LODO-521060 format. One record per residue: residue number from 1; residue in three letters; x negated, y negated, z negated of N, C-alpha, C in turn. Coordinates in steps of 0.001 Angstrom, whole numbers. Each point is the difference from the previous one (the first is absolute). Layout:
BEGIN
{NUM,'ALA',{X,Y,Z},{X,Y,Z},{X,Y,Z}},
...
//
This chain:
BEGIN
{1,'MET',{24069,-5144,-3395},{-281,-984,1014},{-1506,-112,188}},
{2,'ARG',{-420,-367,1162},{-1415,-22,304},{-524,-1406,251}},
{3,'HIS',{569,-984,-630},{-440,-1367,228},{-1415,-205,-518}},
{4,'LYS',{-794,-719,757},{-1373,-362,-351},{-893,1213,-271}},
{5,'ASN',{219,1093,704},{-840,1176,-144},{-1000,109,1143}},
{6,'GLY',{-277,-1065,694},{-947,15,1105},{-1433,-24,-506}},
{7,'ILE',{-911,-272,902},{-1407,-25,-370},{-336,-1303,-713}},
{8,'LYS',{-1002,41,-827},{-519,-1203,-631},{-1000,-620,964}},
{9,'LYS',{14,-1306,124},{-855,-667,979},{-1417,-225,-498}},
{10,'LEU',{-221,51,-1297},{-1337,-103,-597},{-730,-1283,395}},
{11,'SER',{728,-1036,338},{-551,-1309,381},{-990,91,1152}},
{12,'LYS',{292,875,967},{-891,185,1139},{826,72,1280}},
{13,'PRO',{-596,-402,1135},{665,226,1284},{114,1507,275}},
{14,'THR',{830,367,933},{308,1402,240},{-1228,825,341}},
{15,'ASP',{-855,-472,896},{-1159,788,400},{-978,195,-1151}},
{16,'GLN',{-202,-1034,-807},{-897,127,-1157},{585,921,-1054}},
{17,'ARG',{1315,-65,-185},{654,856,-987},{-105,1463,394}},
{18,'ILE',{213,301,1277},{-95,1378,480},{-1432,511,-143}},
{19,'ALA',{-980,-830,342},{-1396,398,-134},{-366,236,-1464}},
{20,'LEU',{489,-848,-887},{-264,160,-1430},{579,1310,-526}},
{21,'LEU',{1248,296,348},{633,1223,-486},{-663,1241,579}},
{22,'ARG',{-392,-67,1276},{-698,1144,596},{-1330,259,-696}},
{23,'SER',{-735,-1061,-311},{-1296,195,-654},{182,498,-1433}},
{24,'LEU',{1049,-457,-692},{262,508,-1350},{352,1478,24}},
{25,'VAL',{853,399,935},{397,1406,85},{-1175,866,442}},
{26,'LEU',{-816,-507,909},{-1196,726,427},{-937,218,-1178}},
{27,'SER',{-189,-1017,-822},{-844,139,-1186},{610,973,-999}},
{28,'LEU',{1317,-5,-118},{666,930,-911},{-226,1437,435}},
{29,'PHE',{143,293,1287},{-208,1362,477},{-1481,383,-18}},
{30,'THR',{-892,-966,81},{-1432,298,-24},{-493,258,-1422}},
{31,'TYR',{375,-886,-942},{-538,70,-1352},{977,531,-1042}},
{32,'ASN',{1230,303,385},{1057,531,-866},{515,-970,-1053}},
{33,'LYS',{-570,-1161,-133},{547,-1041,-872},{-615,-1335,390}},
{34,'ILE',{808,-1058,-177},{-472,-1348,284},{497,-935,-1085}},
{35,'LYS',{-714,-1085,-191},{392,-1019,-955},{253,-1285,773}},
{36,'THR',{1220,-526,-120},{399,-1189,738},{1097,-709,-782}},
{37,'THR',{514,-1085,548},{1077,-701,-692},{1262,858,14}},
{38,'HIS',{884,-275,-927},{1175,851,-180},{920,-14,1221}},
{39,'LYS',{256,-1154,575},{901,-74,1158},{-590,708,1212}},
{40,'ARG',{-1303,-141,204},{-648,701,1109},{33,1505,-235}},
{41,'ALA',{-188,412,-1230},{35,1431,-317},{1380,587,273}},
{42,'MET',{1045,-755,-321},{1353,500,234},{305,139,1492}},
{43,'GLU',{-470,-934,804},{225,88,1443},{-855,1111,623}},
{44,'ALA',{-1241,144,-459},{-851,1077,517},{564,1359,-401}},
{45,'ARG',{620,49,-1160},{615,1243,-464},{1127,427,938}},
{46,'ARG',{828,-955,430},{1087,319,923},{-544,620,1287}},
{47,'MET',{-1046,-605,536},{-572,476,1260},{-651,1377,-180}},
{48,'ALA',{-714,197,-1109},{-675,1273,-249},{1007,1132,-179}},
{49,'GLU',{1080,-268,-706},{995,1048,-219},{705,370,1302}},
{50,'LYS',{227,-970,865},{594,312,1303},{-948,872,826}},
{51,'LEU',{-1308,-293,-46},{-969,804,738},{-66,1427,-533}},
{52,'ILE',{49,156,-1308},{-56,1345,-583},{1248,785,369}},
{53,'THR',{1157,-646,-16},{1240,673,387},{-51,420,1467}},
{54,'LEU',{-557,-852,853},{-165,377,1409},{-953,1180,152}},
{55,'SER',{-1051,28,-797},{-1006,1055,155},{508,1360,-461}},
{56,'LYS',{1011,33,-844},{539,1279,-443},{753,719,1112}},
{57,'GLU',{501,-754,977},{722,614,1124},{-977,682,959}},
{58,'ASN',{-1164,-597,215},{-1086,559,805},{435,350,1424}},
{59,'SER',{606,-941,687},{333,169,1408},{-743,-1055,804}},
{60,'LEU',{20,146,1297},{-675,-958,865},{637,-1377,-112}},
{61,'SER',{1306,-33,-78},{709,-1264,-125},{-359,-717,-1304}},
{62,'SER',{-29,730,-1105},{-337,-634,-1276},{-1463,-439,-34}},
{63,'ARG',{-875,753,665},{-1410,-406,68},{-156,-1301,788}},
{64,'ARG',{757,-138,1085},{-67,-1225,788},{578,-1186,-763}},
{65,'GLN',{1074,215,-756},{553,-1070,-822},{-991,-424,-1075}},
{66,'ALA',{-693,965,-600},{-995,-314,-1027},{-1173,-768,598}},
{67,'LEU',{-426,377,1199},{-1091,-716,655},{410,-1418,373}},
{68,'ARG',{1284,-222,250},{484,-1342,280},{-56,-864,-1264}},
{69,'MET',{279,611,-1151},{-35,-750,-1253},{-1430,-234,-480}},
{70,'LEU',{-853,1016,131},{-1386,-75,-463},{-908,561,1094}},
{71,'PRO',{-522,-843,882},{-750,489,1161},{-1433,424,-341}},
{72,'ASN',{-129,1085,-733},{-1296,572,-341},{151,1511,89}},
{73,'GLU',{-528,602,1058},{239,1418,261},{-608,904,-1060}},
{74,'GLU',{-1155,-361,-545},{-637,841,-1007},{865,112,-1255}},
{75,'ILE',{494,-1127,-468},{818,-7,-1215},{1330,704,247}},
{76,'ILE',{610,-212,1161},{1275,647,302},{-181,1515,104}},
{77,'THR',{-1075,458,632},{-269,1432,85},{-212,590,-1383}},
{78,'GLN',{-744,-701,-831},{-230,446,-1374},{1318,27,-780}},
{79,'LEU',{818,-1002,181},{1285,-77,-691},{913,1142,421}},
{80,'PHE',{89,276,1288},{886,1045,481},{-489,1385,-412}},
{81,'SER',{-1305,184,-162},{-499,1312,-411},{139,211,-1513}},
{82,'GLN',{-108,-1062,-797},{62,148,-1447},{1404,-99,-573}},
{83,'SER',{905,-661,689},{1315,-262,-584},{805,1275,-215}},
{84,'SER',{-221,1009,834},{768,1230,-156},{-298,685,-1324}},
{85,'SER',{-1232,-74,-453},{-333,647,-1272},{104,-945,-1191}},
{86,'ARG',{-248,-1263,211},{-72,-944,-1113},{1369,-495,-465}},
{87,'PHE',{903,-266,944},{1287,-604,-330},{1191,862,409}},
{88,'LYS',{-174,1303,170},{1080,818,549},{1194,124,-944}},
{89,'ASP',{-202,-88,-1307},{1097,183,-948},{747,-1288,-304}},
{90,'LYS',{-559,-1147,379},{621,-1282,-330},{754,-555,1193}},
{91,'ASN',{1122,-661,-285},{763,-666,1058},{-345,-1469,91}},
{92,'SER',{-430,-590,-1089},{-384,-1408,-25},{-840,-216,-1250}},
{93,'GLY',{-445,-1239,-206},{-791,-299,-1184},{-1412,547,78}},
{94,'TYR',{-636,-186,1146},{-1355,513,194},{-1052,-911,-619}},
{95,'THR',{352,-1254,-223},{-952,-960,-546},{581,-647,-1248}},
{96,'ARG',{-875,-623,-774},{456,-767,-1162},{-789,-1295,-78}},
{97,'VAL',{652,-1008,-570},{-610,-1311,-183},{-80,-254,-1494}},
{98,'ILE',{-1210,-256,-478},{-228,-262,-1418},{-480,-1436,-138}},
{99,'LYS',{717,-794,-786},{-426,-1379,-230},{-1206,15,-928}},
{100,'LEU',{-1054,-737,390},{-1233,-2,-780},{-145,-1253,-856}},
{101,'HIS',{-143,-1141,646},{-254,-1247,-711},{354,-1164,905}},
{102,'PHE',{-270,-1183,-461},{203,-1197,812},{-1358,-517,439}},
{103,'ARG',{-87,-413,1256},{-1247,-525,537},{-336,-1314,-685}},
{104,'LYS',{-1281,-214,-248},{-430,-1139,-799},{242,-1341,688}},
{105,'GLY',{-251,-103,1286},{75,-1287,679},{1400,-539,178}},
{106,'ASP',{935,852,449},{1340,-495,309},{1113,734,-746}},
{107,'PHE',{-354,849,-954},{951,698,-862},{972,873,805}},
{108,'THR',{-492,594,1076},{797,915,811},{-95,1403,-589}},
{109,'PRO',{1119,720,-116},{-75,1361,-537},{-740,932,960}},
{110,'VAL',{-933,773,-540},{-797,949,772},{469,1402,-358}},
{111,'SER',{172,848,1025},{508,1346,-200},{-917,1023,659}},
{112,'LEU',{134,1226,-459},{-728,1142,563},{1006,869,741}},
{113,'LEU',{-247,242,1284},{847,844,813},{-744,1313,226}},
{114,'GLU',{603,1117,-403},{-670,1288,115},{1017,1094,302}},
{115,'PHE',{-513,1152,426},{855,1142,287},{353,722,-1287}},
{116,'VAL',{1196,557,-29},{423,830,-1123},{-410,1419,326}},
{117,'GLU',{-702,626,-893},{-465,1378,242},{965,1007,-553}},
//
């Protein structure tokens, strides 16, 4: 059953949540790893894995879908050119989330989101 398998709201309105996830995924593709709260890392992971799966197809339709999810042409072009060699043997599990510590001020779990090589 698929009950409660929707998106996490992250205590933000829809437009802010989408902007937050786009910036997290953009940072992940730029720097290959990011450090953020655990719930944000899990949601950014979902979006990043969908983009990588789209980039493996390398068609015009998949490129347009990827640009709709992450509107940054430089990163999408880089993703589509590198995904064929970097992730060609894997079907899923392109990223991993490692729990690091708890943040001092509010005791929120902090995680590291990075690509699996």
